[in-house]
C-alpha positions in Angstrom: -14.7 -6.1 -0.6 -14.3 -4.4 -4.0 -13.2 -0.7 -4.0 -13.6 1.9 -6.8 -12.0 5.1 -6.6 -13.0 8.2 -8.6 -12.8 11.8 -8.7 -9.1 12.5 -9.8 -8.3 15.2 -12.2 -6.3 18.3 -13.0 -6.3 21.2 -10.7 -4.3 24.4 -10.2 -2.2 24.8 -7.1 -4.3 26.4 -4.3 -7.3 24.6 -5.6 -9.5 21.9 -4.2 -10.5 18.5 -5.1 -12.5 15.6 -3.7 -11.8 12.0 -4.4 -14.3 9.2 -3.6 -14.1 5.5 -3.1 -17.1 3.3 -3.2 -17.1 -0.2 -1.9 -19.2 -3.2 -2.7 -19.3 -6.9 -1.7 -19.2 -6.7 2.1 -20.6 -4.7 4.8 -18.7 -1.4 4.5 -19.2 -0.3 8.1 -17.2 -3.3 9.2 -14.1 -1.7 7.7 -11.7 1.0 8.6 -10.6 2.8 5.5 -7.6 4.7 4.3 -6.2 6.8 1.5 -2.6 6.3 0.3 -0.8 8.0 -2.6 2.1 7.3 -4.9 3.8 9.9 -6.9 6.0 9.1 -9.9 9.2 7.4 -8.9 8.3 7.2 -5.2 7.0 4.7 -2.9 3.4 4.5 -1.9 2.6 6.5 1.1 0.0 6.9 3.8 -2.3 10.0 3.4 -5.3 9.5 5.9 -7.5 6.9 7.5 -10.8 6.8 9.2 -12.2 4.3 11.7 -15.5 2.5 10.9 -17.6 4.9 12.9 -16.3 8.0 11.1 -15.3 9.5 14.5 -11.6 8.8 14.7 -9.3 9.9 11.9 -5.5 9.9 11.1 -3.5 12.0 8.9 0.0 12.3 7.5 1.8 15.3 8.6 2.2 16.5 5.1 -1.6 16.8 4.6 -2.9 17.6 8.2 -4.9 20.8 8.0 -5.5 20.6 4.2 -7.1 17.3 3.6 -10.2 15.9 5.3 -11.4 12.2 5.3 -14.9 11.2 5.8 -17.3 8.5 5.2 -21.0 7.8 4.5 -21.7 4.3 5.6 -25.2 4.3 4.1 -23.5 5.2 0.6 -20.6 2.7 1.2 -18.4 5.5 0.3 -15.3 7.2 1.7 -14.2 10.7 0.6 -11.0 12.6 0.7 -11.5 16.4 0.4 -8.2 18.0 -0.6 -7.9 21.8 -0.1 -4.9 24.1 -0.7 -3.4 21.5 -3.1 0.2 21.8 -3.9 2.3 20.5 -6.8 3.8 17.9 -4.5 0.2 16.3 -3.9 0.4 15.1 -7.5 0.1 11.3 -7.3 -2.1 8.4 -7.9 -4.4 8.1 -5.0 -5.5 4.7 -3.7 -8.3 3.7 -1.2 -7.8 0.7 1.1 -10.0 -1.2 3.5 -8.9 -2.9 6.7 -10.8 -5.1 9.2 -8.5 -4.9 12.1 -7.6 -2.0 14.4 -4.1 -0.7 14.4 -1.5 -0.3 11.7 -3.4 2.5 10.1 -0.1 4.1 8.7 1.1 1.1 6.8 0.1 -0.6 3.8 0.6 -4.0 5.2 -2.3 -3.1 7.6 -4.8 -3.1 4.9 -6.6 -6.1 3.4 -8.2 -4.7 0.3 -7.1 -2.1 -2.3 -9.0 -0.3 -5.1 -7.4 1.0 -8.3 -5.9 4.4 -8.0 -7.2 7.7 -9.4 -4.8 10.2 -10.6 -4.6 13.7 -9.2 -2.5 16.2 -10.9 -1.7 19.6 -9.3 -0.2 22.2 -11.8 1.8 25.1 -10.5 
């Protein structure tokens, strides 16, 4: 499956932004999806994940209550709505797809990765 992330940009602290990831090549609803991010000089870290049905979601503690992951299987797209953004949310955001349950919080659990989209939060 090919993944294309979009929607990054520059936003002020306290603002909102929604990034999207559109999949092609295989049946999107067969895959659970995740978002990771990588800040300059840091390792890539888990942000959020969503099961294939869209019912079950997972979040990193650092974004819980501020970010919302969702998906539209008819549009082959997963979204990450980011509210109350902080400068420390600045990173390249990557979407990823996985075909197996479990391991949602770890990069190794994902089979396919998209290119990143840069989110910059100014103070």
